[in-house]
Each structure stands twice: as structure tokens, then as C-alpha cells.
N, C-alpha and C positions, 0 to 999 in steps of 0.2 A: 524120273529126274535125270537130266543130263548129267553126265560127268564132267568135272572141271579138269581141264588139261593142265598138267604141271609142266613148268618150266624146266625142272630138273633134268640134266643129262645123265647118260651113262647108267641107264637101268641095267643092273647085272654086272657091271663093272663100274669102278671109280674113275671119276673124271677129274683132271687137274688143268687149271689155267695158270700160265707162268707170264706174268706182265713185266716186260723189260723196257729200258729207256734208250737201248741202242742197238744197231744192227749185229754187232760182234756178239752179242749175247744170244741173239736170235740164231745165228749160224752155229754157234757152240752147242746150243740146246737141241738143234735139229739133228746134229750129228750125235749127240748123247742118246737121243731118241731112236736113231737108226741102228747104234752099235750096241745098246744095252738092251738086255731081255726084261722087258717090263710087262709081263701077262696080267690081264684082268684090269689094265687101266688104260685111259686114253689122255695123252698129254698134248696140251695145246699152247705152244709159245706164242706170245703175241707181242708185237710192236705196234702201238697204236700211232695213227698218222699225226695226231696232236699229242705232243710229248710235254705240255705244261704240267706241272706237278699236280695241280687241282684236277686236271683231266684224268691223269693216271689214277688218282685216289677214287674218283667217282667210278671209273671202270672196274677198278678192285671191289669197290662195293657193289656194284651192280653183279658182277661175276660170281660174287659169293652167294648170290641167291640163285645161281644156275649150276655151279660146279660143286663138288665135294670139297676141293680145296683150290684156294687161289693163292700162289706164291707171287709176291711182289718184290722183284729184283732190282735193286738200285746202286749205281755208282755214286759214292758219297762226294767225289770231287766236283760233279755236276751240281749237286745241291749246295755245296759251300761256294762255289764260284757264282752261282747265281744268288746268293744272300737268301737262301730259302731254309735255313735251318729251323727257324721258329715255325714257318709254315708247316714243314715236314714233321716236326715235333707234335703239332697239333693233330695231324692225320693219323699219326702213330697212336696218340692217346684215344682218338675216336675208334680206331680198329682194335684196340686192346681186348675187349670183352668178345669180339667175334672169333668163335672157335674155327671157322672156315679160312681165315686169312692168316697168312705167315709172311712177315717182312724180312727180308734177307739184305745185308748191306756188304757190299765191296769197297773197301777204302785203301787207295783212292779209286781203283777201277778193276774190271776184269782181268787185265793183264797181271795184276798183283797175285791173283790165283794162279796163273800159268808160272809164275815165277817160284811160288811154293813148290812146285814140282821138282825144282831142282835144288832148292836150298832153303834151309830153315832160317827165317828172318822176321823179325817185328820192326823193321825199320820203317817209320813213317815217310812215305813220299808225298811231297806237296803237289806234284803233277805227274800225271799218267805217263808223259813223255820220258819222265826220268826212270819209270819201272821199265818202259820198253827198251830204253838203253842198256838197262841192266839184264833184260831178258835175252839180249841179242848176243849176250857172252857165252851163251849155251848153244852148243852145236846144233841141237834139236830146232831151235828157233833162231838161228843166226840171221836168216833172212825174213823174219817176221814182218808181215804187213796186216795193216787193219783193212783187208779187203776179202770179199767172199771167195774170189779166186784162190788165195792163200790158203784160207780156212778149210776150203772143201776140194782141194787138189785131190784129184781121184786116187792117185798112187799112195798117197799118204796124207789124209787130211789131219787136222790139227788135233782132233780127239784121238786118233789112233797114235799120233806122236807122243801125246802126253800120257796114254792109258798106262803104260809100264810105270809110271812115276807116280800114279793117282793115289796109291795108299800113303806113300810119304807127304803128298800134298795134304791129304785130309788130316793125317796126324799133325802137320806143321799148321794147318789152319785151326784146328781144333785147339792148339796150345794158345792161340792167341785171344780165345775167349768170346764172349758174345758183345755185340755192339752195346755202347753206352753213352749216352748224351753227355754226361759228365766227363767222359774222356773221349771226346769226339775226335780228335787227332790221331787216335791209335789205328795201326794197321789192321784191317780185317779182310777176310775173304770167305764170308758166310755162304756163298754159293756151295760150298762143300757139302751142305746139309741137303741140297735137292735130291740127290740121288738116294741118300738115306730116307727122306720123306717119301718118295715114290716106292720105294722098296717096303715101307711099312704097311701097305695095303692089305 
């Protein structure tokens, strides 16, 4: 009797798919993967060509059949701006029972996570541009740009710039608690959990 080939990846080591909705997250996660010692795991950040919420949701479901864990990382400002909150809530409910999927929210955006490296704040920003304005007040990111060149500048990429402040950022993000649809406007930076999840393997 012929053996049935399994689709599961990472035999002998755990595999993680991280699905994001923006290029900035991809660049940051690629740098994290390069700089952190993550033995026995394979991390694949993915930015789908099609970024509609439904298409991201379908990719999360499909990848959960292949990878040990799938992390879906989203900026809430995109969902709110597109009037997709109810649609997103439906997808969260459908994924709730899937032990291989984890949904993480940044509100409003990734840059709020960067801001938490320098200050403790629970301020709710309506727009990501407002966060960036605040972020540029700090010397390390004074010239911040949402470009691959800025993120990956060889002499001092953004991950290395922020690394000395990472523990403070983790503490600040943790104090903000978990995302809650009943308090959808509250500031969040759940991206801090990614490294902890990867280290748990």
C-alpha cells in the first residue's frame, strides 16, 4: 500500500507562518529572524499579493494545515478605515477553535510598537501618521521612513536600533492588555508576543 504524502512542513523542527498586511512588517520580521537565535524552528514571514481581508483569512486557514503555527498580524487602522470590523470579527470567531492559529493586533499600526520602545503610553492614535510624528521625536528614529532602505540600512538596521529598548517595549505593550472588540479604540501592540511564541518551541 502506497504511503500518503503529508503536507506538513518542518519534520524535526517546528515551522511558523507569519502573515502580515504590509511591507514594513515583512522587513521588520525578516530582520528579527536574522538577528535572533531561533534554533529548531523555521519562520516564514509572508505578505500576500492580494491583501483583501477575506483573502488573508483564507491564507491563514490554508497555512494552518501546513505549518505548526500560523500568526496573523494585522494593523487595526486598515480594518477600521475600510469599515471591515464586522467582517474581521466573523473571521476571528471562525478561527477561535483552531489551536494552530494566533491573531495579533497592532492599533493603530506597527509604528506604535516602535514608539513603546521609548515611552510608556496607552494613548489612542487615530492615524498612523500621528504615531510617526511622535516617533520622530526620539533620536534613534528621528529620520524614520517607511522604506526598505531605512529599515535595512546595513550599518544600523531598525531592529538593531530598537533592540536595546526591547524589554521596555515588551513591558509597555504587555500593560496594554489583549485586544478586545468591546474596546476597539484602545492602543495595542500585540506584536511583542511573536518572539515569545517562537521561543516556546
